[in-house]
N, C-alpha and C positions, 0 to 999 in steps of 0.2 A: 660723394655723400655716403656715410657709413650705412651699410645694410644692417637693418635690425634683425636679430635672431629671435624668433618668437619662443617664449618659454613654454614648456609643456607641463610645468608643475604649478599647481594652484598655490596662491599666496596663503601662508598660514594665518590662523585667526589669532593675531597678536597685536598688542598696542605698541606704538612707537612711531618714529619718523619713517619716511619712505626708505631712507638709507639703512636704518636699523632693521626694518622688515626685510629688505633685500639681503643684508648681511646674514640674517637668520636663514634665508633660503639658500644662500651659498653654503653655509655650514651644514645644512640638511638635518637629518634626524640624528639621534644620539649615536647610532652606530657609525655614521659617516664622520661626524665631528670627532668621535673618539679615535677613529683611525688617523685623522689628521693630527690630533694632539699627541698621539704616540710617536709621530715623526719628529716632533719638536725636541731640540736639545734641552738639557736640564736647566740651562740658564735663562730660558724663555718660558715664563708661565703661560698657560693657556689663555688666561684672562687678558694678559698684556697683548698677546697675538691677536685676539679678537678685537680689542680696542684699536689696535693699529690698522686692522682691516677696515673698521668703520671710518677711521680718519682718512685712509686711502680712498675710500669710496666717496667721502664728502669732498675731497680735493678733486676727484675725477668722476663726477656724476654721470658722464657718458657711459660708464660701465653698467649702469642700471638698465641699459637697453638690451643687454645680452642675456642669454640663457644662464641662470646661476650655476648650472652644472659645468659650463665652459669656464666660468671664472674660478670655480672650485678646483678645476684641474690645474690652473696656474697657481692658485693659492697653496695647493698641496706641494707644488715644487718649491715655493719659497719656504714653507715649513720644513721640508726635508733638508734644505740648505742651511736652515737656521737663520734666515734673513727676515727682518721686519719690513712691512710694507708702507709704513708711514713716510710720506714724501719728504718730511722735514729731516728724516734720518739719512736719506740718500742711499739706503742699502739695496732696495729693490723696488720695482714698480710693475704694476699691471696696466698695460696701455692697449687701446684698440689699434691693431695692426692690419694693414691691408694685405690679404692673401690673394696674390694674383692667380693662383691655381684654382681656388674655389670661387674667386670673383666676389669676395665679401670681406668685411672687416671682422676680425676675431680678437678676443682678448689674449694677450701673451705676456709672459713674465720677462722683464728686462732687469739684469743685475747692474746696479750703479757702481761707480768706481769705489765708493766706500764699502760696498758689499764685497768687492774683490779684495780690498784690503783686509776686511774682517776674515774672510775665508783663508787668505794667505797666512794670517797670524794664527789661525786655528790649525794650520797644517802640522804644527809641532816642531818645525825647524826654523821658523822665522820669528824674530823678536819684534821687528817693526818694518813697516813698508809705507812709503808716502811719496807724494809728487808735489812739485812746486813749479810755478811759472818764472821765467827769467825776463826782465825788462832790459831795454837797450842801454840804460845807464847803470845797471847793476855791474858789480865786479864778479867775474866768474873765471875760474881756472880749472881746466880739465886735463888730466894726464891719463892716457890709455896705455902706458907702458907696462913693465913687469909689475909694478905696484900701482894699481889703478887708484886715482885720487880725484875727487871733485870738491872744489871749494866755491861756495856761492856767498857773496856778501851783498845783500840787497841794499840799495840806497834808501835808508829808512826815513830820513828827514830832508827829502828833496823830491824833485820831479823825476820819477823813475823812467819815464818814457814809455813807448809802446812795448807790448809783449813781443819777444823775438823767438821764444822757444820754451820748452818744458823739459824737466828731467824727473825720473823716478829713482828712488833709492830703496834698497832692501838690505836689512841687517839680520844676519843669522845668529842663532843662539850660541854658535861656537866662536863668535867674535868676528867672523868674516863678513864682508859686505860686497855689494855690487850696485851698479847704477847704469842708467841708460839715458843719454841726452837725445833730444829730437828738436830740430829747428821747427819754426812755425810752418815753413813751406813743406817739410816732411809730413807734419801732422795734417795739413790741408790736403796733401796728395792722397792720404788715406781717406780723409773725409769725402773727397771728391769721387771716390770709387763706390761709396755706399749708396745703396738703393734709395735710402731715405733722403739723402741730399740731392740726388738726381731728380727724384720726384718733386722735391721742394723747389728746386731751380726751374723745373718745367711747369710749375704752377698746378701740379696735380694734387698736392696737399698744402694745407695752410701753415703748418708748423713742423719743425723737426728739432730734436734736442740741440743740434748744431746751431740753429738760429736763435734759440732761447737761452742755452747754457753752454756756450762754446768752451769756457774755461773748464767746466766739469768734464765735458766730453774729451777735451785735450788731455787732461790728467788721466782719464780712463784709458785713452789710447796708449800713452807712454807706459802706464803701469801694466797694461795688458801685454805689451811687447816685452817688458822686463820679466814678467811672470813666466813667459815661455822658457826662460833660462833657469828658473829656480825649481827645486823639488816641489811637486804638486800633489796635494791630496786629491782623492776622487772628487770631492766637492768643489775644489778650486778648478780642476780640469773641466767639470761640468759648467761652472760659471763662465769660464773663458770661452767655451764652445758656444754659449748662448749670449755672448757679449756684443754680438753684431748689432748694428743700429737698426732700429725699427722703422718701417715705412708707416708712420702714424696716420691713420685714416682721418680725413677731415670730417668734422661733425656735419 
């Protein structure tokens, strides 16, 4: 059961829903919110970021249990990376994570695979990056020789069968490209080493992204491995460092 962190700040005298009031506490006073907004890139207006924060809290009301200052710490990381928190966008999430050292659940930022793609494209050298699943009845041809080549022809109008693997592709602005294929067994081997999956299998937590969104997590895994070979901006490097799976605390 998640340990509630008591807030030390009094709720402001404002009208609105519980989520809106809590979001206002997260943003804090004018000085603190101004500091966060200064970190946002030019393409994300402050009002949009605030709306996305409210949407994220509505989707995950467990966050309201925690000290707003702890949530602000993670929100500021998302702002610095230029990632939006709306779960529908899949760029970044703030989730309750069990901290075995402190013996309590704490809010932490997790970058989604779409967030990694966004940061990769913002690096200045990448024109596109994406991942796809491969089904057993798809046609796929992979050449890892001097001229690397990957051809994937999905069976569009028939039964594609079970998923057998994934691949990620990156295209650079100079015209070069690279890709990385992974079998489902390789991806599951990485999944099985994660603390979150181990805790889920042991019954210590009720859910993990691998149990609810395996396809998204598999794409994140193969993109993350490919990104280790591409030129990285500081933001992308930060996102990859924080892309490990969370041990999500059970409510």
